N, C-alpha and C positions, 0 to 999 in steps of 0.2 A: 834573511839567509843572504849570503855574498851574491853578488850578480854574476860574477866571472865564474866559469868552471872551476873546481877545485879537483884538485888530484887526490887520490886515496889517502895518502898520507898526511896532506893538508887537512882533509875532513877529520881525520882520526884526531890530529893535533887539536882541532877546533872541539872537538867532542872532550878532549882531556882536560882542556880549559874551561869548558862548560861545567863538567863534572867537579872541578876543583872549586869553581864558584859556587856552586850549589852546596858543596860539602863543607863550605865555610860558614854556612848558615848568616852571612853577614848581606845578602841580597834581599832587598824587599819583594813581598809576594809577586805583584805584578812583572817585576822583571824576572824573578825566577820561574814563573809561569812560560813567559816568553822563551827563556834559555831552556826550559825542557822541551818546549815544541821544537826550537831550532834542532837540539841535539837528537830528538826521535828522527826529525827529517834527514840529518846528516846521516844516522845509524841506518836506515832505511837505503839511501843512497850507498852508503858502504856495502851493505848486502848485495845489493844489485850488482854492485861492481864486482865484487868476488864470485856472484853467480855467472856472470859473463866471463870472466877470467877463468873460471873452472871449468866451462864449456868450451873454451878455446884451447886449452891445455891438451894435448895429446901425449900418449903414453906408448911406448912398445912393450908388447906382450910376447913372451917366448910362447911358440906354436908346440905342438906333439912332435913335429918333425924335427925341431930344432932351429926352425926360421923364426923370424920374428915379423909381428903384424902390427901396424898402427892402430889404435885405438883411442876412441873418446876416453878421457880420464874419468875414473869412477872413484870417487872417495871412501865409497862404502867397501871397496875390496880390501883384502889384506894384503898389506906390503911385507913381501918376504924378504 
């Protein structure tokens, strides 16, 4: 995997490149295994970045009295 810290977008782009290489069927087995490992590592890092971003996002929720309160983002709640 690359030594420099990559952005989420760069990691997604690399995952797409890896997937295309693997899907082509033209990659030798040893290289395919290494590409697969790299892709899985990148997928884990992307998931961690998304989880961190989700925790950082705040949403405003309307209270019963009409005021708004700042709350942590909860993706499981229904958006109206």
